[in-house]
All heavy atoms as TSV, in Angstrom:
chain	resi	resn	atom	element	x	y	z
A	1	MET	N	N	71.621	-155.378	-126.402
A	1	MET	CA	C	71.092	-154.030	-126.320
A	1	MET	C	C	72.112	-153.004	-126.805
A	1	MET	O	O	71.751	-151.950	-127.272
A	1	MET	CB	C	70.676	-153.756	-124.871
A	1	MET	CG	C	69.789	-152.583	-124.730
A	1	MET	SD	S	68.224	-152.896	-125.535
A	1	MET	CE	C	67.323	-151.510	-125.009
A	2	GLY	N	N	73.384	-153.350	-126.713
A	2	GLY	CA	C	74.425	-152.433	-127.147
A	2	GLY	C	C	74.421	-152.205	-128.644
A	2	GLY	O	O	74.693	-151.103	-129.115
A	3	ARG	N	N	74.135	-153.251	-129.413
A	3	ARG	CA	C	74.100	-153.116	-130.870
A	3	ARG	C	C	72.971	-152.182	-131.302
A	3	ARG	O	O	73.149	-151.357	-132.201
A	3	ARG	CB	C	73.912	-154.470	-131.530
A	3	ARG	CG	C	75.095	-155.375	-131.396
A	3	ARG	CD	C	74.834	-156.686	-132.075
A	3	ARG	NE	N	75.885	-157.639	-131.785
A	3	ARG	CZ	C	75.843	-158.907	-132.093
A	3	ARG	NH1	N	74.787	-159.398	-132.684
A	3	ARG	NH2	N	76.842	-159.695	-131.801
A	4	LEU	N	N	71.824	-152.346	-130.691
A	4	LEU	CA	C	70.690	-151.504	-131.043
A	4	LEU	C	C	70.978	-150.040	-130.724
A	4	LEU	O	O	70.650	-149.144	-131.513
A	4	LEU	CB	C	69.444	-151.982	-130.301
A	4	LEU	CG	C	68.150	-151.272	-130.621
A	4	LEU	CD1	C	67.788	-151.477	-132.081
A	4	LEU	CD2	C	67.035	-151.780	-129.733
A	5	THR	N	N	71.607	-149.796	-129.600
A	5	THR	CA	C	71.964	-148.429	-129.231
A	5	THR	C	C	72.965	-147.847	-130.215
A	5	THR	O	O	72.845	-146.685	-130.616
A	5	THR	CB	C	72.548	-148.417	-127.808
A	5	THR	OG1	O	71.614	-149.014	-126.913
A	5	THR	CG2	C	72.851	-147.011	-127.355
A	6	THR	N	N	73.938	-148.636	-130.621
A	6	THR	CA	C	74.930	-148.168	-131.586
A	6	THR	C	C	74.283	-147.826	-132.923
A	6	THR	O	O	74.573	-146.774	-133.514
A	6	THR	CB	C	76.011	-149.247	-131.796
A	6	THR	OG1	O	76.594	-149.563	-130.539
A	6	THR	CG2	C	77.077	-148.776	-132.763
A	7	ILE	N	N	73.396	-148.678	-133.396
A	7	ILE	CA	C	72.708	-148.414	-134.661
A	7	ILE	C	C	71.842	-147.162	-134.547
A	7	ILE	O	O	71.783	-146.346	-135.473
A	7	ILE	CB	C	71.875	-149.633	-135.084
A	7	ILE	CG1	C	72.810	-150.774	-135.475
A	7	ILE	CG2	C	70.934	-149.294	-136.228
A	7	ILE	CD1	C	72.111	-152.084	-135.732
A	8	ALA	N	N	71.183	-146.993	-133.412
A	8	ALA	CA	C	70.352	-145.803	-133.214
A	8	ALA	C	C	71.202	-144.534	-133.219
A	8	ALA	O	O	70.823	-143.526	-133.833
A	8	ALA	CB	C	69.578	-145.927	-131.904
A	9	LEU	N	N	72.358	-144.588	-132.576
A	9	LEU	CA	C	73.229	-143.409	-132.547
A	9	LEU	C	C	73.782	-143.082	-133.932
A	9	LEU	O	O	73.824	-141.916	-134.329
A	9	LEU	CB	C	74.377	-143.626	-131.560
A	9	LEU	CG	C	73.992	-143.590	-130.082
A	9	LEU	CD1	C	75.187	-143.957	-129.210
A	9	LEU	CD2	C	73.449	-142.238	-129.703
A	10	VAL	N	N	74.176	-144.088	-134.667
A	10	VAL	CA	C	74.668	-143.855	-136.035
A	10	VAL	C	C	73.554	-143.279	-136.909
A	10	VAL	O	O	73.799	-142.387	-137.730
A	10	VAL	CB	C	75.241	-145.161	-136.628
A	10	VAL	CG1	C	75.504	-145.021	-138.116
A	10	VAL	CG2	C	76.500	-145.566	-135.889
A	11	SER	N	N	72.345	-143.757	-136.713
A	11	SER	CA	C	71.210	-143.236	-137.481
A	11	SER	C	C	70.946	-141.770	-137.158
A	11	SER	O	O	70.683	-140.969	-138.063
A	11	SER	CB	C	69.960	-144.062	-137.190
A	11	SER	OG	O	70.154	-145.393	-137.565
A	12	VAL	N	N	71.017	-141.433	-135.894
A	12	VAL	CA	C	70.795	-140.032	-135.503
A	12	VAL	C	C	71.883	-139.141	-136.085
A	12	VAL	O	O	71.599	-138.050	-136.598
A	12	VAL	CB	C	70.731	-139.916	-133.957
A	12	VAL	CG1	C	70.805	-138.475	-133.510
A	12	VAL	CG2	C	69.475	-140.578	-133.435
A	13	VAL	N	N	73.124	-139.600	-136.059
A	13	VAL	CA	C	74.219	-138.826	-136.644
A	13	VAL	C	C	74.000	-138.660	-138.149
A	13	VAL	O	O	74.224	-137.579	-138.700
A	13	VAL	CB	C	75.580	-139.509	-136.344
A	13	VAL	CG1	C	76.687	-138.897	-137.175
A	13	VAL	CG2	C	75.892	-139.427	-134.869
A	14	ALA	N	N	73.557	-139.713	-138.826
A	14	ALA	CA	C	73.300	-139.625	-140.265
A	14	ALA	C	C	72.173	-138.642	-140.569
A	14	ALA	O	O	72.248	-137.894	-141.548
A	14	ALA	CB	C	72.969	-141.002	-140.811
A	15	ILE	N	N	71.147	-138.639	-139.752
A	15	ILE	CA	C	70.028	-137.699	-139.955
A	15	ILE	C	C	70.498	-136.265	-139.785
A	15	ILE	O	O	70.181	-135.387	-140.596
A	15	ILE	CB	C	68.858	-138.029	-139.002
A	15	ILE	CG1	C	68.207	-139.342	-139.429
A	15	ILE	CG2	C	67.845	-136.895	-138.970
A	15	ILE	CD1	C	67.201	-139.877	-138.439
A	16	PHE	N	N	71.277	-136.006	-138.738
A	16	PHE	CA	C	71.796	-134.652	-138.532
A	16	PHE	C	C	72.759	-134.256	-139.645
A	16	PHE	O	O	72.781	-133.098	-140.065
A	16	PHE	CB	C	72.466	-134.525	-137.169
A	16	PHE	CG	C	71.484	-134.424	-136.036
A	16	PHE	CD1	C	71.624	-135.219	-134.913
A	16	PHE	CD2	C	70.419	-133.544	-136.084
A	16	PHE	CE1	C	70.721	-135.142	-133.872
A	16	PHE	CE2	C	69.508	-133.452	-135.050
A	16	PHE	CZ	C	69.662	-134.247	-133.937
A	17	ALA	N	N	73.554	-135.198	-140.148
A	17	ALA	CA	C	74.460	-134.897	-141.260
A	17	ALA	C	C	73.671	-134.558	-142.512
A	17	ALA	O	O	74.068	-133.673	-143.285
A	17	ALA	CB	C	75.388	-136.082	-141.511
A	18	ALA	N	N	72.568	-135.241	-142.733
A	18	ALA	CA	C	71.741	-134.951	-143.906
A	18	ALA	C	C	71.103	-133.571	-143.810
A	18	ALA	O	O	70.941	-132.881	-144.827
A	18	ALA	CB	C	70.663	-136.017	-144.059
A	19	PHE	N	N	70.746	-133.143	-142.605
A	19	PHE	CA	C	70.180	-131.805	-142.445
A	19	PHE	C	C	71.257	-130.735	-142.586
A	19	PHE	O	O	71.016	-129.672	-143.153
A	19	PHE	CB	C	69.496	-131.659	-141.084
A	19	PHE	CG	C	68.142	-132.294	-141.025
A	19	PHE	CD1	C	67.803	-133.136	-139.981
A	19	PHE	CD2	C	67.190	-132.052	-141.997
A	19	PHE	CE1	C	66.561	-133.730	-139.913
A	19	PHE	CE2	C	65.929	-132.641	-141.939
A	19	PHE	CZ	C	65.624	-133.479	-140.897
A	20	GLU	N	N	72.442	-131.015	-142.084
A	20	GLU	CA	C	73.534	-130.044	-142.136
A	20	GLU	C	C	74.101	-129.903	-143.553
A	20	GLU	O	O	74.417	-128.813	-143.990
A	20	GLU	CB	C	74.644	-130.477	-141.174
A	20	GLU	CG	C	75.742	-129.477	-140.999
A	20	GLU	CD	C	75.318	-128.226	-140.258
A	20	GLU	OE1	O	74.376	-128.315	-139.441
A	20	GLU	OE2	O	75.919	-127.177	-140.507
A	21	HIS	N	N	74.239	-131.013	-144.256
A	21	HIS	CA	C	74.779	-131.028	-145.613
A	21	HIS	C	C	73.769	-131.754	-146.513
A	21	HIS	O	O	73.846	-132.972	-146.671
A	21	HIS	CB	C	76.118	-131.754	-145.648
A	21	HIS	CG	C	77.114	-131.240	-144.666
A	21	HIS	ND1	N	77.761	-130.036	-144.842
A	21	HIS	CD2	C	77.560	-131.747	-143.489
A	21	HIS	CE1	C	78.565	-129.832	-143.821
A	21	HIS	NE2	N	78.463	-130.858	-142.984
A	22	PRO	N	N	72.846	-131.039	-147.119
A	22	PRO	CA	C	71.731	-131.678	-147.831
A	22	PRO	C	C	72.124	-132.640	-148.954
A	22	PRO	O	O	71.436	-133.615	-149.189
A	22	PRO	CB	C	70.945	-130.498	-148.398
A	22	PRO	CG	C	71.311	-129.343	-147.557
A	22	PRO	CD	C	72.710	-129.593	-147.097
A	23	GLY	N	N	73.220	-132.427	-149.666
A	23	GLY	CA	C	73.555	-133.288	-150.788
A	23	GLY	C	C	74.551	-134.386	-150.447
A	23	GLY	O	O	75.114	-135.007	-151.339
A	24	ILE	N	N	74.780	-134.644	-149.170
A	24	ILE	CA	C	75.836	-135.572	-148.771
A	24	ILE	C	C	75.553	-137.003	-149.213
A	24	ILE	O	O	76.461	-137.728	-149.621
A	24	ILE	CB	C	76.092	-135.500	-147.254
A	24	ILE	CG1	C	77.395	-136.210	-146.908
A	24	ILE	CG2	C	74.935	-136.065	-146.466
A	24	ILE	CD1	C	77.872	-135.950	-145.498
A	25	PHE	N	N	74.313	-137.443	-149.167
A	25	PHE	CA	C	73.989	-138.817	-149.524
A	25	PHE	C	C	73.773	-138.989	-151.021
A	25	PHE	O	O	73.763	-140.110	-151.521
A	25	PHE	CB	C	72.782	-139.319	-148.748
A	25	PHE	CG	C	73.055	-139.443	-147.274
A	25	PHE	CD1	C	72.360	-138.692	-146.356
A	25	PHE	CD2	C	74.028	-140.313	-146.809
A	25	PHE	CE1	C	72.615	-138.806	-145.005
A	25	PHE	CE2	C	74.298	-140.439	-145.462
A	25	PHE	CZ	C	73.591	-139.679	-144.558
A	26	ALA	N	N	73.609	-137.909	-151.751
A	26	ALA	CA	C	73.443	-137.997	-153.199
A	26	ALA	C	C	74.758	-138.377	-153.877
A	26	ALA	O	O	74.754	-138.919	-154.977
A	26	ALA	CB	C	72.935	-136.675	-153.750
A	27	ARG	N	N	75.884	-138.119	-153.214
A	27	ARG	CA	C	77.189	-138.428	-153.798
A	27	ARG	C	C	77.618	-139.865	-153.552
A	27	ARG	O	O	78.598	-140.323	-154.106
A	27	ARG	CB	C	78.238	-137.485	-153.231
A	27	ARG	CG	C	78.016	-136.043	-153.668
A	27	ARG	CD	C	79.089	-135.175	-153.129
A	27	ARG	NE	N	78.999	-135.179	-151.665
A	27	ARG	CZ	C	79.522	-134.265	-150.882
A	27	ARG	NH1	N	80.208	-133.289	-151.405
A	27	ARG	NH2	N	79.384	-134.326	-149.581
A	28	ILE	N	N	76.906	-140.599	-152.713
A	28	ILE	CA	C	77.272	-141.982	-152.405
A	28	ILE	C	C	76.747	-142.886	-153.514
A	28	ILE	O	O	75.581	-142.819	-153.892
A	28	ILE	CB	C	76.701	-142.412	-151.037
A	28	ILE	CG1	C	77.300	-141.550	-149.937
A	28	ILE	CG2	C	76.976	-143.880	-150.782
A	28	ILE	CD1	C	76.701	-141.812	-148.572
A	29	SER	N	N	77.629	-143.739	-154.020
A	29	SER	CA	C	77.251	-144.650	-155.096
A	29	SER	C	C	76.395	-145.794	-154.547
A	29	SER	O	O	76.583	-146.249	-153.422
A	29	SER	CB	C	78.511	-145.223	-155.742
A	29	SER	OG	O	78.176	-146.192	-156.686
A	30	VAL	N	N	75.477	-146.286	-155.359
A	30	VAL	CA	C	74.616	-147.388	-154.951
A	30	VAL	C	C	75.208	-148.744	-155.294
A	30	VAL	O	O	74.660	-149.777	-154.919
A	30	VAL	CB	C	73.211	-147.265	-155.571
A	30	VAL	CG1	C	72.524	-146.005	-155.105
A	30	VAL	CG2	C	73.278	-147.317	-157.075
A	31	VAL	N	N	76.325	-148.761	-156.014
A	31	VAL	CA	C	76.915	-150.017	-156.460
A	31	VAL	C	C	77.300	-150.932	-155.294
A	31	VAL	O	O	76.969	-152.122	-155.313
A	31	VAL	CB	C	78.112	-149.743	-157.400
A	31	VAL	CG1	C	78.849	-151.021	-157.750
A	31	VAL	CG2	C	77.639	-149.041	-158.649
A	32	PRO	N	N	77.993	-150.444	-154.251
A	32	PRO	CA	C	78.331	-151.361	-153.147
A	32	PRO	C	C	77.099	-151.955	-152.463
A	32	PRO	O	O	77.085	-153.143	-152.122
A	32	PRO	CB	C	79.118	-150.490	-152.170
A	32	PRO	CG	C	79.596	-149.343	-152.960
A	32	PRO	CD	C	78.594	-149.138	-154.047
A	33	PHE	N	N	76.069	-151.163	-152.298
A	33	PHE	CA	C	74.854	-151.655	-151.664
A	33	PHE	C	C	74.173	-152.706	-152.533
A	33	PHE	O	O	73.650	-153.703	-152.029
A	33	PHE	CB	C	73.885	-150.497	-151.384
A	33	PHE	CG	C	74.447	-149.484	-150.435
A	33	PHE	CD1	C	74.862	-148.255	-150.894
A	33	PHE	CD2	C	74.583	-149.777	-149.099
A	33	PHE	CE1	C	75.393	-147.315	-150.031
A	33	PHE	CE2	C	75.111	-148.843	-148.212
A	33	PHE	CZ	C	75.520	-147.616	-148.683
A	34	THR	N	N	74.207	-152.509	-153.840
A	34	THR	CA	C	73.622	-153.480	-154.763
A	34	THR	C	C	74.379	-154.800	-154.722
A	34	THR	O	O	73.770	-155.877	-154.690
A	34	THR	CB	C	73.631	-152.911	-156.196
A	34	THR	OG1	O	72.937	-151.670	-156.196
A	34	THR	CG2	C	72.977	-153.860	-157.167
A	35	LEU	N	N	75.706	-154.733	-154.722
A	35	LEU	CA	C	76.511	-155.951	-154.678
A	35	LEU	C	C	76.302	-156.725	-153.377
A	35	LEU	O	O	76.192	-157.952	-153.380
A	35	LEU	CB	C	77.990	-155.615	-154.868
A	35	LEU	CG	C	78.365	-155.088	-156.248
A	35	LEU	CD1	C	79.826	-154.682	-156.280
A	35	LEU	CD2	C	78.067	-156.121	-157.312
A	36	VAL	N	N	76.238	-156.012	-152.263
A	36	VAL	CA	C	75.990	-156.674	-150.984
A	36	VAL	C	C	74.599	-157.300	-150.971
A	36	VAL	O	O	74.415	-158.422	-150.479
A	36	VAL	CB	C	76.167	-155.675	-149.814
A	36	VAL	CG1	C	75.658	-156.248	-148.514
A	36	VAL	CG2	C	77.629	-155.283	-149.684
A	37	ALA	N	N	73.607	-156.608	-151.523
A	37	ALA	CA	C	72.249	-157.147	-151.553
A	37	ALA	C	C	72.166	-158.407	-152.408
A	37	ALA	O	O	71.486	-159.373	-152.034
A	37	ALA	CB	C	71.286	-156.084	-152.078
A	38	ILE	N	N	72.862	-158.416	-153.535
A	38	ILE	CA	C	72.854	-159.606	-154.385
A	38	ILE	C	C	73.515	-160.775	-153.664
A	38	ILE	O	O	73.000	-161.899	-153.675
A	38	ILE	CB	C	73.550	-159.310	-155.729
A	38	ILE	CG1	C	72.690	-158.369	-156.558
A	38	ILE	CG2	C	73.827	-160.589	-156.493
A	38	ILE	CD1	C	73.374	-157.839	-157.794
A	39	ALA	N	N	74.661	-160.520	-153.028
A	39	ALA	CA	C	75.356	-161.586	-152.301
A	39	ALA	C	C	74.490	-162.126	-151.165
A	39	ALA	O	O	74.404	-163.347	-150.962
A	39	ALA	CB	C	76.682	-161.068	-151.760
A	40	LEU	N	N	73.835	-161.255	-150.432
A	40	LEU	CA	C	72.958	-161.699	-149.344
A	40	LEU	C	C	71.771	-162.493	-149.866
A	40	LEU	O	O	71.372	-163.487	-149.242
A	40	LEU	CB	C	72.456	-160.497	-148.540
A	40	LEU	CG	C	73.424	-159.950	-147.510
A	40	LEU	CD1	C	72.850	-158.689	-146.883
A	40	LEU	CD2	C	73.723	-160.970	-146.452
A	41	SER	N	N	71.213	-162.099	-150.991
A	41	SER	CA	C	70.059	-162.835	-151.516
A	41	SER	C	C	70.462	-164.231	-151.975
A	41	SER	O	O	69.719	-165.192	-151.757
A	41	SER	CB	C	69.404	-162.061	-152.650
A	41	SER	OG	O	70.278	-161.965	-153.756
A	42	VAL	N	N	71.642	-164.367	-152.574
A	42	VAL	CA	C	72.110	-165.691	-152.984
A	42	VAL	C	C	72.361	-166.554	-151.756
A	42	VAL	O	O	71.967	-167.726	-151.696
A	42	VAL	CB	C	73.373	-165.563	-153.863
A	42	VAL	CG1	C	74.050	-166.906	-154.060
A	42	VAL	CG2	C	73.019	-164.944	-155.198
A	43	PHE	N	N	73.026	-165.988	-150.756
A	43	PHE	CA	C	73.304	-166.724	-149.523
A	43	PHE	C	C	72.006	-167.166	-148.845
A	43	PHE	O	O	71.878	-168.319	-148.429
A	43	PHE	CB	C	74.129	-165.860	-148.571
A	43	PHE	CG	C	74.352	-166.482	-147.239
A	43	PHE	CD1	C	75.233	-167.540	-147.095
A	43	PHE	CD2	C	73.681	-166.015	-146.118
A	43	PHE	CE1	C	75.449	-168.126	-145.859
A	43	PHE	CE2	C	73.887	-166.592	-144.887
A	43	PHE	CZ	C	74.767	-167.653	-144.747
A	44	MET	N	N	71.035	-166.274	-148.763
A	44	MET	CA	C	69.771	-166.620	-148.111
A	44	MET	C	C	69.007	-167.664	-148.911
A	44	MET	O	O	68.318	-168.505	-148.335
A	44	MET	CB	C	68.930	-165.359	-147.907
A	44	MET	CG	C	69.496	-164.461	-146.837
A	44	MET	SD	S	68.575	-162.940	-146.635
A	44	MET	CE	C	67.015	-163.554	-146.068
A	45	SER	N	N	69.141	-167.647	-150.223
A	45	SER	CA	C	68.489	-168.654	-151.048
A	45	SER	C	C	69.063	-170.035	-150.757
A	45	SER	O	O	68.326	-171.018	-150.615
A	45	SER	CB	C	68.672	-168.306	-152.521
A	45	SER	OG	O	68.196	-169.346	-153.329
A	46	PHE	N	N	70.394	-170.133	-150.668
A	46	PHE	CA	C	71.012	-171.412	-150.339
A	46	PHE	C	C	70.604	-171.891	-148.953
A	46	PHE	O	O	70.330	-173.069	-148.744
A	46	PHE	CB	C	72.534	-171.323	-150.432
A	46	PHE	CG	C	73.045	-171.325	-151.841
A	46	PHE	CD1	C	73.964	-170.384	-152.249
A	46	PHE	CD2	C	72.604	-172.265	-152.754
A	46	PHE	CE1	C	74.439	-170.378	-153.549
A	46	PHE	CE2	C	73.073	-172.276	-154.058
A	46	PHE	CZ	C	73.996	-171.323	-154.450
A	47	ARG	N	N	70.548	-170.987	-147.995
A	47	ARG	CA	C	70.159	-171.365	-146.634
A	47	ARG	C	C	68.707	-171.828	-146.596
A	47	ARG	O	O	68.367	-172.783	-145.912
A	47	ARG	CB	C	70.355	-170.194	-145.664
A	47	ARG	CG	C	71.783	-169.803	-145.452
A	47	ARG	CD	C	72.611	-170.897	-144.838
A	47	ARG	NE	N	72.062	-171.273	-143.556
A	47	ARG	CZ	C	72.272	-172.433	-142.963
A	47	ARG	NH1	N	73.022	-173.332	-143.525
A	47	ARG	NH2	N	71.735	-172.699	-141.804
A	48	ASN	N	N	67.851	-171.146	-147.346
A	48	ASN	CA	C	66.449	-171.522	-147.382
A	48	ASN	C	C	66.281	-172.907	-147.997
A	48	ASN	O	O	65.502	-173.726	-147.500
A	48	ASN	CB	C	65.650	-170.485	-148.175
A	48	ASN	CG	C	64.171	-170.690	-148.027
A	48	ASN	OD1	O	63.698	-171.192	-147.011
A	48	ASN	ND2	N	63.424	-170.318	-149.041
A	49	ASN	N	N	67.006	-173.190	-149.066
A	49	ASN	CA	C	66.920	-174.509	-149.694
A	49	ASN	C	C	67.424	-175.601	-148.759
A	49	ASN	O	O	66.846	-176.694	-148.703
A	49	ASN	CB	C	67.707	-174.526	-151.007
A	49	ASN	CG	C	67.014	-173.724	-152.077
A	49	ASN	OD1	O	65.823	-173.485	-152.021
A	49	ASN	ND2	N	67.784	-173.299	-153.061
A	50	ALA	N	N	68.496	-175.321	-148.022
A	50	ALA	CA	C	69.035	-176.306	-147.083
A	50	ALA	C	C	68.037	-176.575	-145.958
A	50	ALA	O	O	67.836	-177.735	-145.558
A	50	ALA	CB	C	70.360	-175.827	-146.515
A	51	CYS	N	N	67.410	-175.529	-145.458
A	51	CYS	CA	C	66.425	-175.702	-144.378
A	51	CYS	C	C	65.215	-176.488	-144.871
A	51	CYS	O	O	64.700	-177.353	-144.155
A	51	CYS	CB	C	65.981	-174.348	-143.844
A	51	CYS	SG	S	67.256	-173.474	-142.924
A	52	TYR	N	N	64.766	-176.206	-146.085
A	52	TYR	CA	C	63.628	-176.934	-146.623
A	52	TYR	C	C	63.979	-178.403	-146.832
A	52	TYR	O	O	63.154	-179.288	-146.569
A	52	TYR	CB	C	63.151	-176.309	-147.938
A	52	TYR	CG	C	61.940	-176.997	-148.497
A	52	TYR	CD1	C	60.691	-176.788	-147.929
A	52	TYR	CD2	C	62.038	-177.866	-149.575
A	52	TYR	CE1	C	59.570	-177.429	-148.426
A	52	TYR	CE2	C	60.928	-178.521	-150.072
A	52	TYR	CZ	C	59.696	-178.285	-149.491
A	52	TYR	OH	O	58.599	-178.928	-149.983
A	53	ALA	N	N	65.199	-178.675	-147.290
A	53	ALA	CA	C	65.618	-180.058	-147.497
A	53	ALA	C	C	65.638	-180.811	-146.169
A	53	ALA	O	O	65.211	-181.967	-146.083
A	53	ALA	CB	C	66.986	-180.113	-148.169
A	54	ARG	N	N	66.110	-180.158	-145.118
A	54	ARG	CA	C	66.100	-180.787	-143.793
A	54	ARG	C	C	64.682	-181.041	-143.314
A	54	ARG	O	O	64.379	-182.089	-142.748
A	54	ARG	CB	C	66.799	-179.875	-142.776
A	54	ARG	CG	C	68.213	-180.180	-142.596
A	54	ARG	CD	C	68.733	-179.440	-141.400
A	54	ARG	NE	N	70.130	-179.167	-141.660
A	54	ARG	CZ	C	70.805	-178.230	-141.076
A	54	ARG	NH1	N	70.228	-177.456	-140.200
A	54	ARG	NH2	N	72.062	-178.052	-141.357
A	55	TRP	N	N	63.827	-180.059	-143.505
A	55	TRP	CA	C	62.439	-180.220	-143.076
A	55	TRP	C	C	61.791	-181.376	-143.837
A	55	TRP	O	O	61.068	-182.181	-143.258
A	55	TRP	CB	C	61.664	-178.927	-143.327
A	55	TRP	CG	C	60.215	-179.045	-143.000
A	55	TRP	CD1	C	59.640	-178.961	-141.775
A	55	TRP	CD2	C	59.151	-179.308	-143.935
A	55	TRP	NE1	N	58.280	-179.137	-141.887
A	55	TRP	CE2	C	57.957	-179.361	-143.204
A	55	TRP	CE3	C	59.114	-179.494	-145.308
A	55	TRP	CZ2	C	56.737	-179.593	-143.797
A	55	TRP	CZ3	C	57.902	-179.728	-145.901
A	55	TRP	CH2	C	56.726	-179.778	-145.140
A	56	TRP	N	N	62.029	-181.462	-145.140
A	56	TRP	CA	C	61.422	-182.514	-145.949
A	56	TRP	C	C	61.948	-183.884	-145.527
A	56	TRP	O	O	61.194	-184.848	-145.471
A	56	TRP	CB	C	61.691	-182.262	-147.425
A	56	TRP	CG	C	60.904	-183.174	-148.295
A	56	TRP	CD1	C	61.355	-184.260	-148.964
A	56	TRP	CD2	C	59.499	-183.107	-148.544
A	56	TRP	NE1	N	60.324	-184.864	-149.646
A	56	TRP	CE2	C	59.171	-184.171	-149.393
A	56	TRP	CE3	C	58.488	-182.236	-148.137
A	56	TRP	CZ2	C	57.890	-184.398	-149.842
A	56	TRP	CZ3	C	57.215	-182.466	-148.592
A	56	TRP	CH2	C	56.915	-183.531	-149.424
A	57	GLU	N	N	63.246	-183.979	-145.233
A	57	GLU	CA	C	63.812	-185.243	-144.775
A	57	GLU	C	C	63.177	-185.658	-143.445
A	57	GLU	O	O	62.826	-186.827	-143.242
A	57	GLU	CB	C	65.323	-185.117	-144.623
A	57	GLU	CG	C	66.014	-186.388	-144.248
A	57	GLU	CD	C	65.978	-187.445	-145.339
A	57	GLU	OE1	O	65.866	-187.080	-146.524
A	57	GLU	OE2	O	66.057	-188.642	-144.995
A	58	GLY	N	N	63.016	-184.713	-142.538
A	58	GLY	CA	C	62.358	-185.014	-141.270
A	58	GLY	C	C	60.916	-185.430	-141.454
A	58	GLY	O	O	60.417	-186.333	-140.783
A	59	ARG	N	N	60.229	-184.809	-142.390
A	59	ARG	CA	C	58.835	-185.184	-142.667
A	59	ARG	C	C	58.756	-186.606	-143.203
A	59	ARG	O	O	57.868	-187.370	-142.822
A	59	ARG	CB	C	58.257	-184.208	-143.693
A	59	ARG	CG	C	56.799	-184.428	-143.974
A	59	ARG	CD	C	56.334	-183.480	-145.081
A	59	ARG	NE	N	54.967	-183.763	-145.443
A	59	ARG	CZ	C	54.570	-184.765	-146.228
A	59	ARG	NH1	N	55.449	-185.591	-146.717
A	59	ARG	NH2	N	53.305	-184.938	-146.508
A	60	LYS	N	N	59.700	-186.968	-144.079
A	60	LYS	CA	C	59.704	-188.330	-144.608
A	60	LYS	C	C	59.998	-189.347	-143.505
A	60	LYS	O	O	59.368	-190.412	-143.448
A	60	LYS	CB	C	60.741	-188.469	-145.728
A	60	LYS	CG	C	60.338	-187.774	-147.010
A	60	LYS	CD	C	61.230	-188.157	-148.189
A	60	LYS	CE	C	62.660	-187.825	-147.944
A	60	LYS	NZ	N	63.516	-188.028	-149.132
A	61	LEU	N	N	60.921	-189.022	-142.623
A	61	LEU	CA	C	61.247	-189.936	-141.519
A	61	LEU	C	C	60.083	-190.063	-140.549
A	61	LEU	O	O	59.842	-191.124	-140.001
A	61	LEU	CB	C	62.510	-189.464	-140.797
A	61	LEU	CG	C	63.807	-189.608	-141.579
A	61	LEU	CD1	C	64.950	-188.927	-140.835
A	61	LEU	CD2	C	64.121	-191.057	-141.842
A	62	TRP	N	N	59.392	-188.944	-140.300
A	62	TRP	CA	C	58.255	-188.968	-139.374
A	62	TRP	C	C	57.133	-189.831	-139.940
A	62	TRP	O	O	56.421	-190.514	-139.210
A	62	TRP	CB	C	57.761	-187.539	-139.156
A	62	TRP	CG	C	56.676	-187.436	-138.152
A	62	TRP	CD1	C	55.340	-187.473	-138.389
A	62	TRP	CD2	C	56.828	-187.264	-136.737
A	62	TRP	NE1	N	54.636	-187.328	-137.232
A	62	TRP	CE2	C	55.538	-187.216	-136.197
A	62	TRP	CE3	C	57.912	-187.153	-135.891
A	62	TRP	CZ2	C	55.304	-187.065	-134.836
A	62	TRP	CZ3	C	57.686	-186.994	-134.542
A	62	TRP	CH2	C	56.394	-186.949	-134.031
A	63	ALA	N	N	56.976	-189.838	-141.267
A	63	ALA	CA	C	55.892	-190.566	-141.896
A	63	ALA	C	C	56.130	-192.077	-141.895
A	63	ALA	O	O	55.184	-192.856	-141.995
A	63	ALA	CB	C	55.708	-190.091	-143.334
A	64	THR	N	N	57.395	-192.496	-141.769
A	64	THR	CA	C	57.677	-193.940	-141.816
A	64	THR	C	C	57.495	-194.618	-140.495
A	64	THR	O	O	57.336	-194.213	-139.478
A	64	THR	CB	C	59.125	-194.210	-142.283
A	64	THR	OG1	O	60.045	-193.550	-141.423
A	64	THR	CG2	C	59.300	-193.742	-143.697
């Protein structure tokens, strides 16, 4: 519950900062967010393939 509260508080602070300084988020580059998103998508793809391989192996064992 502590993590959710922390994220909510940071979000509220960001909203108030955006109202106080309207152009504050326009100066932030999107490059770091793009790089993190690409890395996460590759990682999730590998995890998904590993999970499917495990499921398929279990299905083959169950069928025998």
